[in-house]
Every structure is written in C-alpha cells, then in structure tokens.
C-alpha positions as CSV (number, residue, x, y, z in Angstrom):
1,X,14.3,5.5,3.1
2,X,13.9,2.6,5.9
3,X,13.5,-1.1,4.6
4,X,10.1,-1.0,4.8
5,X,9.3,2.0,3.4
6,X,10.6,-0.1,0.5
7,X,9.2,-3.2,0.6
8,X,5.6,-1.4,1.1
9,X,6.3,0.5,-2.0
10,X,7.3,-2.9,-3.6
11,X,4.3,-4.2,-2.0
12,X,2.2,-1.4,-4.7
13,X,4.2,-2.0,-7.3
14,X,3.4,-5.8,-7.3
15,X,0.1,-5.5,-6.3
16,X,-0.9,-2.5,-8.7
17,X,1.1,-4.2,-11.9
18,X,2.9,-1.7,-12.0
19,X,6.7,-1.6,-13.6
20,X,9.7,-2.3,-11.3
21,X,10.7,1.7,-11.3
22,X,7.8,3.7,-10.9
23,X,6.7,6.3,-8.4
24,X,4.6,5.7,-6.4
25,X,5.2,8.2,-2.7
26,X,2.6,10.6,-4.7
27,X,0.6,7.5,-5.7
28,X,-2.8,8.2,-4.9
29,X,-6.9,6.2,-5.4
30,X,-7.9,5.8,-8.6
31,X,-5.4,8.3,-10.1
32,X,-3.6,5.6,-11.8
33,X,-6.0,3.0,-13.8
34,X,-4.5,-0.1,-12.3
35,X,-6.2,0.7,-8.6
36,X,-9.6,0.1,-9.2
37,X,-11.2,-1.6,-6.3
38,X,-10.3,-4.8,-7.4
39,X,-6.5,-3.1,-7.0
40,X,-7.8,-2.4,-3.9
41,X,-8.6,-5.4,-2.0
42,X,-5.5,-7.1,-3.6
43,X,-3.4,-4.7,-1.9
44,X,-4.4,-4.7,1.4
45,X,-4.1,-8.7,1.4
46,X,-0.7,-7.5,-0.3
47,X,0.3,-5.7,2.5
48,X,-1.0,-8.0,5.8
49,X,1.2,-10.5,3.4
50,X,3.9,-8.5,4.0
51,X,3.8,-7.0,7.1
52,X,1.6,-9.6,8.8
53,X,-0.8,-7.4,10.1
54,X,-5.0,-7.3,9.8
55,X,-6.0,-4.4,8.6
56,X,-9.3,-3.4,10.0
57,X,-12.6,-1.6,7.6
58,X,-11.1,2.0,8.7
59,X,-8.3,0.9,7.6
60,X,-9.6,-0.1,4.5
61,X,-11.7,2.0,3.4
62,X,-8.7,5.2,4.6
63,X,-5.7,3.9,2.8
64,X,-6.3,6.3,-0.1
65,X,-2.9,7.1,-0.5
66,X,0.7,5.9,-0.4
67,X,1.3,8.1,2.3
68,X,-1.6,7.2,4.1
69,X,-0.9,3.2,3.4
70,X,2.3,4.3,5.2
71,X,0.3,6.0,8.5
72,X,-1.8,3.1,8.2
73,X,1.3,0.5,8.3
74,X,2.4,2.4,11.1
75,X,0.1,2.6,13.0
76,X,0.4,-0.9,13.2
77,X,4.1,-1.0,14.6
78,X,5.7,-1.1,11.5
79,X,8.5,1.6,11.5
80,X,9.2,3.4,8.0
C-alpha cells in the first residue's frame, strides 16, 4: 500500500474521531454514526489540508465512501 493511502486512512480516522486502528477501507458515508454531515465537511477540510488540494462541489458531494475519496484524491494527482 502507498504512503498516501495510509495518509488518507489516517486523515479519515482523525477527522471522524475513529480509533487509530479502525478499518476505513469499506467505510461509507453515514455507515457509522461518526460520519454525519458535519463530520463530512471536517473530513473534506482535513483531506484538502493533508494533500494540499482544493476539492470542488462535485468532489464534496461525490465523496460517499473511502473508495470514492481515493478516486477523488487520485483525480487531483495524488498517487494512491
């Protein structure tokens, strides 16, 4: 696995307040109580900061899972 994928996992855990070893690869929006609409915006801000990129509205709306986030971050040139 790439360092960037691990970095994205860590960003998810931190932004959503999940335990350090919580699995996130299968995580989907609202699948856990921690990922609500407020946490979603925190997650977006954390991803933008961690990877120094700016997500557009379609990215924010389309980030419905960890897998979707990987695709979105990859679209912005981050190798995962």
